[in-house]
Biopython code that builds the backbone (N, CA, C, O; Angstrom):
import numpy as np
from Bio.PDB.StructureBuilder import StructureBuilder

atoms = [
    (1, "MET", "N", (-71.379, -85.795, -36.538)),
    (1, "MET", "CA", (-70.032, -85.311, -36.739)),
    (1, "MET", "C", (-69.089, -86.109, -35.845)),
    (1, "MET", "O", (-69.293, -86.194, -34.634)),
    (2, "LYS", "N", (-68.077, -86.681, -36.437)),
    (2, "LYS", "CA", (-67.121, -87.492, -35.707)),
    (2, "LYS", "C", (-65.813, -86.719, -35.578)),
    (2, "LYS", "O", (-65.302, -86.177, -36.557)),
    (3, "LEU", "N", (-65.269, -86.674, -34.336)),
    (3, "LEU", "CA", (-64.016, -85.964, -34.093)),
    (3, "LEU", "C", (-62.875, -86.959, -33.977)),
    (3, "LEU", "O", (-62.991, -87.983, -33.303)),
    (4, "ASN", "N", (-61.770, -86.645, -34.643)),
    (4, "ASN", "CA", (-60.595, -87.485, -34.439)),
    (4, "ASN", "C", (-59.812, -86.938, -33.250)),
    (4, "ASN", "O", (-60.173, -85.903, -32.689)),
    (5, "ASN", "N", (-58.756, -87.622, -32.872)),
    (5, "ASN", "CA", (-57.992, -87.285, -31.669)),
    (5, "ASN", "C", (-57.415, -85.869, -31.723)),
    (5, "ASN", "O", (-57.509, -85.137, -30.738)),
    (6, "SER", "N", (-56.829, -85.472, -32.832)),
    (6, "SER", "CA", (-56.231, -84.128, -32.925)),
    (6, "SER", "C", (-57.296, -83.040, -32.880)),
    (6, "SER", "O", (-57.073, -81.981, -32.293)),
    (7, "ASP", "N", (-58.460, -83.290, -33.500)),
    (7, "ASP", "CA", (-59.555, -82.313, -33.429)),
    (7, "ASP", "C", (-60.046, -82.156, -31.992)),
    (7, "ASP", "O", (-60.359, -81.051, -31.549)),
    (8, "MET", "N", (-60.109, -83.268, -31.278)),
    (8, "MET", "CA", (-60.558, -83.239, -29.883)),
    (8, "MET", "C", (-59.579, -82.442, -29.028)),
    (8, "MET", "O", (-60.002, -81.635, -28.200)),
    (9, "ARG", "N", (-58.269, -82.659, -29.215)),
    (9, "ARG", "CA", (-57.266, -81.904, -28.451)),
    (9, "ARG", "C", (-57.350, -80.410, -28.745)),
    (9, "ARG", "O", (-57.275, -79.585, -27.835)),
    (10, "ARG", "N", (-57.508, -80.067, -30.028)),
    (10, "ARG", "CA", (-57.613, -78.659, -30.415)),
    (10, "ARG", "C", (-58.849, -78.024, -29.774)),
    (10, "ARG", "O", (-58.776, -76.907, -29.263)),
    (11, "LEU", "N", (-59.954, -78.715, -29.798)),
    (11, "LEU", "CA", (-61.188, -78.216, -29.201)),
    (11, "LEU", "C", (-61.033, -78.041, -27.693)),
    (11, "LEU", "O", (-61.518, -77.059, -27.130)),
    (12, "MET", "N", (-60.360, -78.987, -27.034)),
    (12, "MET", "CA", (-60.131, -78.881, -25.589)),
    (12, "MET", "C", (-59.259, -77.674, -25.269)),
    (12, "MET", "O", (-59.523, -76.957, -24.303)),
    (13, "ARG", "N", (-58.211, -77.442, -26.082)),
    (13, "ARG", "CA", (-57.348, -76.272, -25.863)),
    (13, "ARG", "C", (-58.136, -74.981, -26.014)),
    (13, "ARG", "O", (-57.961, -74.056, -25.221)),
    (14, "GLN", "N", (-58.996, -74.904, -27.013)),
    (14, "GLN", "CA", (-59.801, -73.705, -27.239)),
    (14, "GLN", "C", (-60.736, -73.435, -26.062)),
    (14, "GLN", "O", (-61.023, -72.281, -25.742)),
    (15, "MET", "N", (-61.201, -74.486, -25.429)),
    (15, "MET", "CA", (-62.117, -74.340, -24.295)),
    (15, "MET", "C", (-61.367, -74.165, -22.977)),
    (15, "MET", "O", (-61.995, -74.011, -21.929)),
    (16, "GLY", "N", (-60.038, -74.186, -23.013)),
    (16, "GLY", "CA", (-59.253, -74.026, -21.793)),
    (16, "GLY", "C", (-59.128, -75.306, -20.998)),
    (16, "GLY", "O", (-58.895, -75.270, -19.790)),
    (17, "LEU", "N", (-59.281, -76.443, -21.668)),
    (17, "LEU", "CA", (-59.191, -77.741, -21.001)),
    (17, "LEU", "C", (-57.871, -78.411, -21.346)),
    (17, "LEU", "O", (-57.403, -78.334, -22.482)),
    (18, "GLY", "N", (-57.275, -79.067, -20.361)),
    (18, "GLY", "CA", (-56.057, -79.828, -20.600)),
    (18, "GLY", "C", (-56.097, -81.081, -19.752)),
    (18, "GLY", "O", (-56.547, -81.043, -18.607)),
    (19, "ALA", "N", (-55.633, -82.188, -20.300)),
    (19, "ALA", "CA", (-55.625, -83.446, -19.551)),
    (19, "ALA", "C", (-54.258, -84.091, -19.699)),
    (19, "ALA", "O", (-53.676, -84.121, -20.783)),
    (20, "GLN", "N", (-53.757, -84.608, -18.579)),
    (20, "GLN", "CA", (-52.449, -85.260, -18.587)),
    (20, "GLN", "C", (-52.494, -86.402, -17.581)),
    (20, "GLN", "O", (-52.867, -86.202, -16.425)),
    (21, "GLU", "N", (-52.114, -87.601, -18.021)),
    (21, "GLU", "CA", (-52.108, -88.743, -17.109)),
    (21, "GLU", "C", (-50.898, -88.655, -16.188)),
    (21, "GLU", "O", (-49.789, -88.357, -16.630)),
    (22, "VAL", "N", (-51.123, -88.918, -14.900)),
    (22, "VAL", "CA", (-50.036, -88.972, -13.925)),
    (22, "VAL", "C", (-49.526, -90.408, -13.960)),
    (22, "VAL", "O", (-50.176, -91.327, -13.462)),
    (23, "ILE", "N", (-48.354, -90.581, -14.556)),
    (23, "ILE", "CA", (-47.831, -91.919, -14.845)),
    (23, "ILE", "C", (-47.216, -92.559, -13.598)),
    (23, "ILE", "O", (-46.649, -91.871, -12.749)),
    (24, "ASP", "N", (-47.338, -93.878, -13.504)),
    (24, "ASP", "CA", (-46.745, -94.691, -12.432)),
    (24, "ASP", "C", (-47.247, -94.320, -11.040)),
    (24, "ASP", "O", (-46.474, -94.324, -10.082)),
    (25, "THR", "N", (-48.519, -94.002, -10.920)),
    (25, "THR", "CA", (-49.089, -93.698, -9.609)),
    (25, "THR", "C", (-49.191, -94.989, -8.809)),
    (25, "THR", "O", (-49.786, -95.966, -9.264)),
    (26, "GLU", "N", (-48.609, -94.986, -7.622)),
    (26, "GLU", "CA", (-48.628, -96.178, -6.777)),
    (26, "GLU", "C", (-49.849, -96.209, -5.870)),
    (26, "GLU", "O", (-50.488, -97.249, -5.719)),
    (27, "GLU", "N", (-50.174, -95.061, -5.263)),
    (27, "GLU", "CA", (-51.345, -95.019, -4.395)),
    (27, "GLU", "C", (-51.814, -93.582, -4.222)),
    (27, "GLU", "O", (-51.049, -92.631, -4.387)),
    (28, "VAL", "N", (-53.082, -93.452, -3.888)),
    (28, "VAL", "CA", (-53.675, -92.163, -3.548)),
    (28, "VAL", "C", (-54.269, -92.324, -2.159)),
    (28, "VAL", "O", (-55.009, -93.273, -1.897)),
    (29, "ILE", "N", (-53.942, -91.390, -1.264)),
    (29, "ILE", "CA", (-54.428, -91.460, 0.114)),
    (29, "ILE", "C", (-55.350, -90.275, 0.362)),
    (29, "ILE", "O", (-54.988, -89.124, 0.119)),
    (30, "ILE", "N", (-56.545, -90.578, 0.848)),
    (30, "ILE", "CA", (-57.520, -89.550, 1.206)),
    (30, "ILE", "C", (-57.739, -89.653, 2.703)),
    (30, "ILE", "O", (-58.139, -90.704, 3.205)),
    (31, "ARG", "N", (-57.478, -88.564, 3.420)),
    (31, "ARG", "CA", (-57.645, -88.557, 4.880)),
    (31, "ARG", "C", (-58.826, -87.664, 5.249)),
    (31, "ARG", "O", (-58.922, -86.517, 4.812)),
    (32, "THR", "N", (-59.714, -88.215, 6.058)),
    (32, "THR", "CA", (-60.786, -87.415, 6.636)),
    (32, "THR", "C", (-60.524, -87.348, 8.135)),
    (32, "THR", "O", (-59.528, -87.891, 8.613)),
    (33, "HIS", "N", (-61.394, -86.698, 8.870)),
    (33, "HIS", "CA", (-61.158, -86.577, 10.310)),
    (33, "HIS", "C", (-61.268, -87.906, 11.040)),
    (33, "HIS", "O", (-60.749, -88.043, 12.148)),
    (34, "ASP", "N", (-61.937, -88.894, 10.439)),
    (34, "ASP", "CA", (-62.099, -90.154, 11.163)),
    (34, "ASP", "C", (-61.676, -91.410, 10.400)),
    (34, "ASP", "O", (-61.756, -92.508, 10.951)),
    (35, "LYS", "N", (-61.227, -91.280, 9.141)),
    (35, "LYS", "CA", (-60.782, -92.474, 8.428)),
    (35, "LYS", "C", (-59.768, -92.120, 7.346)),
    (35, "LYS", "O", (-59.603, -90.961, 6.967)),
    (36, "VAL", "N", (-59.097, -93.161, 6.865)),
    (36, "VAL", "CA", (-58.109, -93.030, 5.796)),
    (36, "VAL", "C", (-58.520, -93.982, 4.678)),
    (36, "VAL", "O", (-58.740, -95.169, 4.919)),
    (37, "ILE", "N", (-58.623, -93.467, 3.465)),
    (37, "ILE", "CA", (-58.947, -94.289, 2.304)),
    (37, "ILE", "C", (-57.694, -94.337, 1.432)),
    (37, "ILE", "O", (-57.173, -93.299, 1.023)),
    (38, "THR", "N", (-57.217, -95.545, 1.154)),
    (38, "THR", "CA", (-56.032, -95.722, 0.323)),
    (38, "THR", "C", (-56.449, -96.437, -0.953)),
    (38, "THR", "O", (-57.036, -97.517, -0.898)),
    (39, "ILE", "N", (-56.151, -95.843, -2.091)),
    (39, "ILE", "CA", (-56.457, -96.449, -3.382)),
    (39, "ILE", "C", (-55.126, -96.863, -3.997)),
    (39, "ILE", "O", (-54.275, -96.025, -4.294)),
    (40, "ILE", "N", (-54.963, -98.170, -4.182)),
    (40, "ILE", "CA", (-53.695, -98.725, -4.651)),
    (40, "ILE", "C", (-53.754, -98.944, -6.163)),
    (40, "ILE", "O", (-54.736, -99.471, -6.685)),
    (41, "SER", "N", (-52.708, -98.539, -6.849)),
    (41, "SER", "CA", (-52.558, -98.661, -8.309)),
    (41, "SER", "C", (-53.712, -98.028, -9.086)),
    (41, "SER", "O", (-54.286, -98.675, -9.961)),
    (42, "PRO", "N", (-54.060, -96.787, -8.786)),
    (42, "PRO", "CA", (-55.131, -96.152, -9.546)),
    (42, "PRO", "C", (-54.602, -95.528, -10.837)),
    (42, "PRO", "O", (-53.396, -95.364, -11.022)),
    (43, "GLN", "N", (-55.518, -95.193, -11.705)),
    (43, "GLN", "CA", (-55.180, -94.378, -12.867)),
    (43, "GLN", "C", (-55.545, -92.952, -12.462)),
    (43, "GLN", "O", (-56.678, -92.697, -12.054)),
    (44, "VAL", "N", (-54.604, -92.029, -12.569)),
    (44, "VAL", "CA", (-54.843, -90.648, -12.158)),
    (44, "VAL", "C", (-54.656, -89.742, -13.367)),
    (44, "VAL", "O", (-53.658, -89.833, -14.081)),
    (45, "VAL", "N", (-55.634, -88.868, -13.583)),
    (45, "VAL", "CA", (-55.570, -87.906, -14.676)),
    (45, "VAL", "C", (-55.643, -86.509, -14.079)),
    (45, "VAL", "O", (-56.524, -86.205, -13.275)),
    (46, "LYS", "N", (-54.705, -85.669, -14.486)),
    (46, "LYS", "CA", (-54.679, -84.273, -14.038)),
    (46, "LYS", "C", (-55.377, -83.446, -15.110)),
    (46, "LYS", "O", (-54.948, -83.411, -16.263)),
    (47, "LEU", "N", (-56.454, -82.784, -14.715)),
    (47, "LEU", "CA", (-57.216, -81.956, -15.637)),
    (47, "LEU", "C", (-57.005, -80.492, -15.288)),
    (47, "LEU", "O", (-57.023, -80.115, -14.116)),
    (48, "THR", "N", (-56.806, -79.676, -16.303)),
    (48, "THR", "CA", (-56.707, -78.240, -16.095)),
    (48, "THR", "C", (-57.874, -77.616, -16.835)),
    (48, "THR", "O", (-57.996, -77.735, -18.055)),
    (49, "ILE", "N", (-58.732, -76.947, -16.073)),
    (49, "ILE", "CA", (-59.928, -76.346, -16.648)),
    (49, "ILE", "C", (-59.948, -74.878, -16.273)),
    (49, "ILE", "O", (-60.170, -74.529, -15.113)),
    (50, "GLN", "N", (-59.719, -74.026, -17.245)),
    (50, "GLN", "CA", (-59.703, -72.575, -17.063)),
    (50, "GLN", "C", (-58.873, -72.160, -15.851)),
    (50, "GLN", "O", (-59.328, -71.376, -15.018)),
    (51, "GLY", "N", (-57.655, -72.689, -15.757)),
    (51, "GLY", "CA", (-56.744, -72.303, -14.686)),
    (51, "GLY", "C", (-56.892, -73.096, -13.397)),
    (51, "GLY", "O", (-56.030, -73.002, -12.524)),
    (52, "GLN", "N", (-57.941, -73.860, -13.255)),
    (52, "GLN", "CA", (-58.150, -74.685, -12.064)),
    (52, "GLN", "C", (-57.597, -76.085, -12.332)),
    (52, "GLN", "O", (-57.724, -76.604, -13.442)),
    (53, "THR", "N", (-56.985, -76.694, -11.315)),
    (53, "THR", "CA", (-56.448, -78.045, -11.462)),
    (53, "THR", "C", (-57.358, -79.028, -10.740)),
    (53, "THR", "O", (-57.782, -78.797, -9.607)),
    (54, "LEU", "N", (-57.644, -80.122, -11.419)),
    (54, "LEU", "CA", (-58.544, -81.143, -10.897)),
    (54, "LEU", "C", (-57.874, -82.495, -11.110)),
    (54, "LEU", "O", (-57.317, -82.745, -12.179)),
    (55, "TYR", "N", (-57.919, -83.362, -10.116)),
    (55, "TYR", "CA", (-57.345, -84.697, -10.252)),
    (55, "TYR", "C", (-58.479, -85.710, -10.256)),
    (55, "TYR", "O", (-59.330, -85.705, -9.367)),
    (56, "GLN", "N", (-58.484, -86.581, -11.261)),
    (56, "GLN", "CA", (-59.483, -87.630, -11.360)),
    (56, "GLN", "C", (-58.796, -88.952, -11.041)),
    (56, "GLN", "O", (-57.804, -89.311, -11.676)),
    (57, "VAL", "N", (-59.324, -89.677, -10.055)),
    (57, "VAL", "CA", (-58.756, -90.954, -9.624)),
    (57, "VAL", "C", (-59.706, -92.052, -10.073)),
    (57, "VAL", "O", (-60.893, -92.037, -9.746)),
    (58, "ILE", "N", (-59.166, -93.011, -10.834)),
    (58, "ILE", "CA", (-60.006, -94.054, -11.409)),
    (58, "ILE", "C", (-59.493, -95.423, -10.979)),
    (58, "ILE", "O", (-58.304, -95.721, -11.091)),
    (59, "GLY", "N", (-60.415, -96.249, -10.485)),
    (59, "GLY", "CA", (-60.115, -97.646, -10.213)),
    (59, "GLY", "C", (-59.103, -97.891, -9.124)),
    (59, "GLY", "O", (-58.897, -97.060, -8.240)),
    (60, "GLY", "N", (-58.476, -99.047, -9.204)),
    (60, "GLY", "CA", (-57.518, -99.438, -8.184)),
    (60, "GLY", "C", (-58.212, -100.180, -7.057)),
    (60, "GLY", "O", (-59.440, -100.253, -7.008)),
    (61, "THR", "N", (-57.424, -100.722, -6.165)),
    (61, "THR", "CA", (-57.930, -101.433, -5.002)),
    (61, "THR", "C", (-58.067, -100.446, -3.859)),
    (61, "THR", "O", (-57.155, -99.666, -3.586)),
    (62, "GLU", "N", (-59.201, -100.484, -3.199)),
    (62, "GLU", "CA", (-59.456, -99.527, -2.118)),
    (62, "GLU", "C", (-59.328, -100.199, -0.762)),
    (62, "GLU", "O", (-59.875, -101.277, -0.530)),
    (63, "LYS", "N", (-58.589, -99.537, 0.135)),
    (63, "LYS", "CA", (-58.509, -99.969, 1.531)),
    (63, "LYS", "C", (-58.991, -98.802, 2.371)),
    (63, "LYS", "O", (-58.646, -97.649, 2.108)),
    (64, "SER", "N", (-59.782, -99.104, 3.372)),
    (64, "SER", "CA", (-60.283, -98.060, 4.255)),
    (64, "SER", "C", (-59.970, -98.447, 5.688)),
    (64, "SER", "O", (-60.084, -99.615, 6.059)),
    (65, "SER", "N", (-59.575, -97.472, 6.492)),
    (65, "SER", "CA", (-59.286, -97.762, 7.890)),
    (65, "SER", "C", (-59.700, -96.581, 8.751)),
    (65, "SER", "O", (-59.740, -95.435, 8.301)),
    (66, "GLU", "N", (-60.004, -96.897, 9.999)),
    (66, "GLU", "CA", (-60.355, -95.854, 10.957)),
    (66, "GLU", "C", (-59.101, -95.083, 11.321)),
    (66, "GLU", "O", (-58.014, -95.654, 11.407)),
    (67, "GLN", "N", (-59.250, -93.819, 11.530)),
    (67, "GLN", "CA", (-58.114, -92.995, 11.932)),
    (67, "GLN", "C", (-58.344, -92.518, 13.350)),
    (67, "GLN", "O", (-59.393, -91.962, 13.675)),
    (68, "LYS", "N", (-57.349, -92.745, 14.187)),
    (68, "LYS", "CA", (-57.445, -92.291, 15.565)),
    (68, "LYS", "C", (-57.221, -90.789, 15.603)),
    (68, "LYS", "O", (-56.356, -90.265, 14.902)),
    (69, "PRO", "N", (-58.000, -90.100, 16.421)),
    (69, "PRO", "CA", (-57.766, -88.662, 16.538)),
    (69, "PRO", "C", (-56.369, -88.411, 17.091)),
    (69, "PRO", "O", (-55.941, -89.063, 18.043)),
    (70, "THR", "N", (-55.683, -87.483, 16.500)),
    (70, "THR", "CA", (-54.345, -87.146, 16.972)),
    (70, "THR", "C", (-54.390, -85.814, 17.694)),
    (70, "THR", "O", (-55.224, -84.955, 17.410)),
    (71, "ALA", "N", (-53.488, -85.669, 18.621)),
    (71, "ALA", "CA", (-53.412, -84.406, 19.351)),
    (71, "ALA", "C", (-52.975, -83.317, 18.389)),
    (71, "ALA", "O", (-52.120, -83.531, 17.530)),
    (72, "LYS", "N", (-53.565, -82.168, 18.544)),
    (72, "LYS", "CA", (-53.186, -81.052, 17.689)),
    (72, "LYS", "C", (-51.760, -80.646, 17.998)),
    (72, "LYS", "O", (-51.331, -80.631, 19.152)),
    (73, "LYS", "N", (-51.044, -80.321, 16.952)),
    (73, "LYS", "CA", (-49.664, -79.894, 17.125)),
    (73, "LYS", "C", (-49.639, -78.537, 17.801)),
    (73, "LYS", "O", (-50.469, -77.665, 17.543)),
    (74, "GLU", "N", (-48.670, -78.394, 18.662)),
    (74, "GLU", "CA", (-48.477, -77.102, 19.305)),
    (74, "GLU", "C", (-48.064, -76.093, 18.252)),
    (74, "GLU", "O", (-47.178, -76.349, 17.437)),
    (75, "GLU", "N", (-48.711, -74.954, 18.282)),
    (75, "GLU", "CA", (-48.319, -73.911, 17.357)),
    (75, "GLU", "C", (-47.000, -73.325, 17.829)),
    (75, "GLU", "O", (-46.834, -72.965, 18.995)),
    (76, "SER", "N", (-46.088, -73.241, 16.910)),
    (76, "SER", "CA", (-44.808, -72.669, 17.285)),
    (76, "SER", "C", (-44.864, -71.161, 17.065)),
    (76, "SER", "O", (-45.530, -70.671, 16.153)),
    (77, "PHE", "N", (-44.169, -70.463, 17.896)),
    (77, "PHE", "CA", (-44.122, -69.018, 17.763)),
    (77, "PHE", "C", (-42.735, -68.566, 18.153)),
    (77, "PHE", "O", (-42.018, -69.250, 18.884)),
    (78, "ALA", "N", (-42.381, -67.439, 17.668)),
    (78, "ALA", "CA", (-41.063, -66.890, 17.985)),
    (78, "ALA", "C", (-41.250, -65.722, 18.937)),
    (78, "ALA", "O", (-42.059, -64.827, 18.694)),
    (79, "VAL", "N", (-40.502, -65.743, 20.006)),
    (79, "VAL", "CA", (-40.537, -64.647, 20.968)),
    (79, "VAL", "C", (-39.468, -63.652, 20.534)),
    (79, "VAL", "O", (-38.288, -63.992, 20.448)),
    (80, "SER", "N", (-39.889, -62.432, 20.265)),
    (80, "SER", "CA", (-38.915, -61.439, 19.800)),
    (80, "SER", "C", (-38.078, -60.921, 20.970)),
    (80, "SER", "O", (-38.521, -60.898, 22.118)),
    (81, "ASP", "N", (-36.869, -60.512, 20.643)),
    (81, "ASP", "CA", (-35.979, -59.947, 21.659)),
    (81, "ASP", "C", (-36.583, -58.683, 22.262)),
    (81, "ASP", "O", (-36.375, -58.377, 23.437)),
    (82, "GLU", "N", (-37.328, -57.960, 21.445)),
    (82, "GLU", "CA", (-37.984, -56.738, 21.921)),
    (82, "GLU", "C", (-39.012, -57.072, 23.005)),
    (82, "GLU", "O", (-39.083, -56.389, 24.027)),
    (83, "ASP", "N", (-39.812, -58.129, 22.779)),
    (83, "ASP", "CA", (-40.799, -58.556, 23.772)),
    (83, "ASP", "C", (-40.114, -59.022, 25.057)),
    (83, "ASP", "O", (-40.558, -58.698, 26.159)),
    (84, "VAL", "N", (-39.031, -59.785, 24.905)),
    (84, "VAL", "CA", (-38.290, -60.278, 26.069)),
    (84, "VAL", "C", (-37.763, -59.105, 26.882)),
    (84, "VAL", "O", (-37.884, -59.086, 28.107)),
    (85, "SER", "N", (-37.186, -58.137, 26.206)),
    (85, "SER", "CA", (-36.631, -56.963, 26.882)),
    (85, "SER", "C", (-37.727, -56.179, 27.603)),
    (85, "SER", "O", (-37.543, -55.730, 28.735)),
    (86, "PHE", "N", (-38.866, -56.023, 26.935)),
    (86, "PHE", "CA", (-39.985, -55.283, 27.532)),
    (86, "PHE", "C", (-40.488, -55.980, 28.797)),
    (86, "PHE", "O", (-40.680, -55.337, 29.829)),
    (87, "VAL", "N", (-40.703, -57.302, 28.712)),
    (87, "VAL", "CA", (-41.192, -58.066, 29.866)),
    (87, "VAL", "C", (-40.169, -58.027, 30.996)),
    (87, "VAL", "O", (-40.538, -57.861, 32.158)),
    (88, "ALA", "N", (-38.890, -58.178, 30.667)),
    (88, "ALA", "CA", (-37.835, -58.151, 31.689)),
    (88, "ALA", "C", (-37.809, -56.804, 32.405)),
    (88, "ALA", "O", (-37.661, -56.751, 33.626)),
    (89, "THR", "N", (-37.953, -55.725, 31.653)),
    (89, "THR", "CA", (-37.953, -54.383, 32.245)),
    (89, "THR", "C", (-39.171, -54.178, 33.135)),
    (89, "THR", "O", (-39.048, -53.696, 34.261)),
    (90, "GLN", "N", (-40.345, -54.543, 32.631)),
    (90, "GLN", "CA", (-41.586, -54.328, 33.376)),
    (90, "GLN", "C", (-41.658, -55.175, 34.644)),
    (90, "GLN", "O", (-42.176, -54.723, 35.665)),
    (91, "ALA", "N", (-41.136, -56.408, 34.581)),
    (91, "ALA", "CA", (-41.213, -57.311, 35.735)),
    (91, "ALA", "C", (-39.948, -57.277, 36.580)),
    (91, "ALA", "O", (-39.876, -57.915, 37.630)),
    (92, "ASN", "N", (-38.958, -56.531, 36.120)),
    (92, "ASN", "CA", (-37.689, -56.390, 36.833)),
    (92, "ASN", "C", (-37.033, -57.754, 37.079)),
    (92, "ASN", "O", (-36.669, -58.102, 38.203)),
    (93, "VAL", "N", (-36.895, -58.522, 35.968)),
    (93, "VAL", "CA", (-36.278, -59.849, 36.034)),
    (93, "VAL", "C", (-35.223, -59.962, 34.931)),
    (93, "VAL", "O", (-35.222, -59.158, 33.999)),
    (94, "PRO", "N", (-34.323, -60.953, 35.025)),
    (94, "PRO", "CA", (-33.338, -61.169, 33.960)),
    (94, "PRO", "C", (-34.015, -61.571, 32.640)),
    (94, "PRO", "O", (-35.145, -62.058, 32.634)),
    (95, "LEU", "N", (-33.310, -61.361, 31.535)),
    (95, "LEU", "CA", (-33.850, -61.671, 30.206)),
    (95, "LEU", "C", (-34.243, -63.142, 30.068)),
    (95, "LEU", "O", (-35.270, -63.445, 29.460)),
    (96, "GLU", "N", (-33.447, -64.061, 30.619)),
    (96, "GLU", "CA", (-33.740, -65.488, 30.495)),
    (96, "GLU", "C", (-35.060, -65.841, 31.178)),
    (96, "GLU", "O", (-35.833, -66.655, 30.673)),
    (97, "VAL", "N", (-35.307, -65.223, 32.326)),
    (97, "VAL", "CA", (-36.554, -65.472, 33.066)),
    (97, "VAL", "C", (-37.736, -64.924, 32.268)),
    (97, "VAL", "O", (-38.786, -65.561, 32.191)),
    (98, "ALA", "N", (-37.563, -63.751, 31.682)),
    (98, "ALA", "CA", (-38.624, -63.146, 30.870)),
    (98, "ALA", "C", (-38.920, -64.014, 29.646)),
    (98, "ALA", "O", (-40.082, -64.225, 29.299)),
    (99, "ARG", "N", (-37.867, -64.517, 28.993)),
    (99, "ARG", "CA", (-38.056, -65.376, 27.812)),
    (99, "ARG", "C", (-38.814, -66.647, 28.196)),
    (99, "ARG", "O", (-39.699, -67.089, 27.463)),
    (100, "SER", "N", (-38.473, -67.227, 29.329)),
    (100, "SER", "CA", (-39.144, -68.433, 29.802)),
    (100, "SER", "C", (-40.625, -68.164, 30.085)),
    (100, "SER", "O", (-41.487, -68.970, 29.735)),
    (101, "ALA", "N", (-40.907, -67.034, 30.716)),
    (101, "ALA", "CA", (-42.300, -66.677, 31.020)),
    (101, "ALA", "C", (-43.094, -66.464, 29.736)),
    (101, "ALA", "O", (-44.254, -66.866, 29.652)),
    (102, "LEU", "N", (-42.480, -65.837, 28.739)),
    (102, "LEU", "CA", (-43.162, -65.641, 27.457)),
    (102, "LEU", "C", (-43.428, -66.979, 26.769)),
    (102, "LEU", "O", (-44.474, -67.160, 26.145)),
    (103, "ALA", "N", (-42.500, -67.902, 26.879)),
    (103, "ALA", "CA", (-42.698, -69.223, 26.287)),
    (103, "ALA", "C", (-43.849, -69.954, 26.976)),
    (103, "ALA", "O", (-44.666, -70.592, 26.312)),
    (104, "GLU", "N", (-43.915, -69.863, 28.289)),
    (104, "GLU", "CA", (-44.981, -70.521, 29.050)),
    (104, "GLU", "C", (-46.346, -69.930, 28.741)),
    (104, "GLU", "O", (-47.349, -70.644, 28.763)),
    (105, "THR", "N", (-46.398, -68.642, 28.457)),
    (105, "THR", "CA", (-47.675, -67.980, 28.170)),
    (105, "THR", "C", (-47.933, -67.873, 26.674)),
    (105, "THR", "O", (-48.829, -67.148, 26.243)),
    (106, "LYS", "N", (-47.141, -68.600, 25.879)),
    (106, "LYS", "CA", (-47.283, -68.630, 24.424)),
    (106, "LYS", "C", (-47.235, -67.237, 23.807)),
    (106, "LYS", "O", (-47.988, -66.916, 22.888)),
    (107, "GLY", "N", (-46.333, -66.423, 24.337)),
    (107, "GLY", "CA", (-46.096, -65.104, 23.767)),
    (107, "GLY", "C", (-47.005, -64.004, 24.275)),
    (107, "GLY", "O", (-46.918, -62.869, 23.806)),
    (108, "ASP", "N", (-47.879, -64.314, 25.227)),
    (108, "ASP", "CA", (-48.785, -63.300, 25.772)),
    (108, "ASP", "C", (-48.006, -62.419, 26.750)),
    (108, "ASP", "O", (-47.673, -62.845, 27.856)),
    (109, "ILE", "N", (-47.725, -61.202, 26.331)),
    (109, "ILE", "CA", (-46.886, -60.290, 27.114)),
    (109, "ILE", "C", (-47.529, -59.951, 28.456)),
    (109, "ILE", "O", (-46.869, -59.996, 29.494)),
    (110, "ALA", "N", (-48.807, -59.615, 28.433)),
    (110, "ALA", "CA", (-49.490, -59.225, 29.670)),
    (110, "ALA", "C", (-49.490, -60.371, 30.685)),
    (110, "ALA", "O", (-49.213, -60.162, 31.865)),
    (111, "LYS", "N", (-49.803, -61.579, 30.219)),
    (111, "LYS", "CA", (-49.808, -62.732, 31.126)),
    (111, "LYS", "C", (-48.419, -63.000, 31.682)),
    (111, "LYS", "O", (-48.271, -63.340, 32.856)),
    (112, "ALA", "N", (-47.401, -62.849, 30.842)),
    (112, "ALA", "CA", (-46.024, -63.088, 31.293)),
    (112, "ALA", "C", (-45.643, -62.099, 32.387)),
    (112, "ALA", "O", (-45.051, -62.487, 33.394)),
    (113, "ILE", "N", (-45.977, -60.827, 32.197)),
    (113, "ILE", "CA", (-45.653, -59.804, 33.202)),
    (113, "ILE", "C", (-46.407, -60.083, 34.493)),
    (113, "ILE", "O", (-45.826, -60.021, 35.577)),
    (114, "MET", "N", (-47.694, -60.390, 34.389)),
    (114, "MET", "CA", (-48.503, -60.675, 35.585)),
    (114, "MET", "C", (-47.952, -61.895, 36.322)),
    (114, "MET", "O", (-47.879, -61.897, 37.550)),
    (115, "LYS", "N", (-47.569, -62.915, 35.587)),
    (115, "LYS", "CA", (-47.014, -64.125, 36.200)),
    (115, "LYS", "C", (-45.723, -63.803, 36.952)),
    (115, "LYS", "O", (-45.525, -64.260, 38.078)),
    (116, "LEU", "N", (-44.861, -63.028, 36.336)),
    (116, "LEU", "CA", (-43.577, -62.703, 36.959)),
    (116, "LEU", "C", (-43.738, -61.770, 38.154)),
    (116, "LEU", "O", (-42.987, -61.871, 39.124)),
    (117, "ARG", "N", (-44.696, -60.877, 38.093)),
    (117, "ARG", "CA", (-44.912, -59.950, 39.212)),
    (117, "ARG", "C", (-45.544, -60.649, 40.406)),
    (117, "ARG", "O", (-45.366, -60.223, 41.547)),
    (118, "SER", "N", (-46.287, -61.730, 40.141)),
    (118, "SER", "CA", (-46.973, -62.419, 41.240)),
    (118, "SER", "C", (-46.068, -63.423, 41.951)),
    (118, "SER", "O", (-46.458, -63.977, 42.978)),
    (119, "THR", "N", (-44.874, -63.666, 41.425)),
    (119, "THR", "CA", (-43.977, -64.626, 42.086)),
    (119, "THR", "C", (-42.920, -63.934, 42.902)),
    (119, "THR", "O", (-42.086, -64.595, 43.522)),
]
sb = StructureBuilder()
sb.init_structure("model")
sb.init_model(0)
sb.init_chain("A")
sb.init_seg("    ")
for serial, (resi, resn, name, xyz) in enumerate(atoms, 1):
    if name == "N":
        sb.init_residue(resn, " ", resi, " ")
    sb.init_atom(name, np.array(xyz, "f"), 0.0, 1.0, " ", f" {name:<3s}", serial, name[0])
structure = sb.get_structure()
């Protein structure tokens, strides 16, 4: 049995499959913990299979390089005014000093109070 293009598309739709070429792809970069793989001018096809998306990368020129470990980014956190007020009251210090202590202890209220009481 030979399938023509429209029959194949209909069958793929019935099975929950969809394919679409990602046009004009310049490069695909894959980063691991110790290297970077760059694929230049690949053919990329986006496949949708039962709600899941899959990207197929075909061909192209591959460049690989070592990646230097980078320092982890500092996690940012917001110090609430309520926490600042609580620390200031407990340590009997101005709000600005309490906010600074909370920033230094990365939001740890107990450590901030202990630090302020010990100075």
